[in-house]
N, C-alpha and C positions, 0 to 999 in steps of 0.2 A: 615467465608471467609477467606482463605488460603493467609498468608503472601508472594506477589508475587514482593518484592520489589527488588530482587537479578535478577529475569528476566526480571524485569521491566529497572533498570539498565544495562542489559545486551542489552538489545534491543536498547535505548538511543547511547548507544555509538558503536551499531554495522552502519556501510559503509553502506550507502545505494550502491555503486559501487559493492559491494561482493553481495548483494540478488538480481540485476537489471538482471542479467545472467539467474539466477533461474528461474525469472517471464518470459523469453524470453525463456527460454527451456519448462516451463509448458504450456506455450500458444501455441507453434507450435508443440509441440507433439500433442494435440489436432486441430490441421491445423489453426491457428490463427493466425494471423498477429503480428509484433511488432509493427508496424501505429494504429492498434487498443488495444494493450499493451499502447502505449502511448498517445492514446486518453482517455483511462479508466483514466491513472497518471493524464494528465490534466484536466479531468472531476473533479477530486480529489482534483488538489493541487493547478490548476492555471500553472503549469508548461507546457510550448509549448517542442516540441520534443530538440529546440536548448536548452532551461532550463533544462532539465532533463539531457543532456549533458553535459553539465559546471557542473552540480552536482555530476556526475561521475567523470569525470575527476578533481575535486577537493577532490574527496574522504571524502564525508561531510557525516557526519554519521547520524543515523536518525532524531535524537535531531535537528540537525541544519537544514535538509534537511525537515522538519516540522513547524520551526520554524521561516522559509521563507517563508513558503508555502501559500496561500489565500485557506482557504477550501472553498471547494462548500455548501451554505446556505445548502443544501438536506444531507446533509453529513448523519444526525441525522438521516435521515429516513432507511439507511444503517442497515440490523436486519441482525441476524442469528447466526450459528454457526461457528467458524473458530479455528483451532487449540486446539479445545476441550473446547472454551470459550465463550459465548453470546456476542459477540461482545459490543451490548447495554448496556450489564452489567461491561464491563469493568472500571474498577475505577480509573485507569493512564492512564492521559488522552493524553500521548504519546502514550502508549502501545494500547489504543484503535484507535489513527490515523492509525498506522504501521496497526494491525490487518484490520480497514478496507480498508486500499488498500490492503492487503492479500483475503480480503472478496471479491473486486473486480476482481481480478486477477481470483480467483477461478469460480466467474461466467462467464468473459470470456472465460477460458478455455473448460467452459462447455457446452460451444457454444450459451450462451445468446447473442444478438444483445443489444449495449449499450444501445438503450433505454429501454430496457428491465430490463437492471441491476439496 
C-alpha cells in the first residue's frame, strides 16, 4: 500500500469553502441544482443548507467539517472508485469521508437520483 500521509494531511487542511464551488460547477454542468447538491451533503453529513453556509462562511477545514458532522449510518455502503482509489479501501478515516462526499457528488452529476445514490 502506498504512503498517503502527505495527501491525507493536505486534504485535512483543505478548506471546505474552497471545494464547494467546484462541486456546484460540476453538478450544474450536468443540469443538476445546488439544492440537489445540498441534499446530498445533508444526507452524508447531517448539515442542512444553512449549516453548510455557516461552514463555508467560517472557512472550516475538511477536518473540522467532518469532525462536527453526523455521518449517515449508511455511509459505509458507498462503494466505487474516486480519484483512482476505491472509497471502501481508503485507510485514513478523514480522507475516506471526503472521498465519500466526492463520490456522491460524482453520482449526482452523472444524473442519478438521490434515492438511487
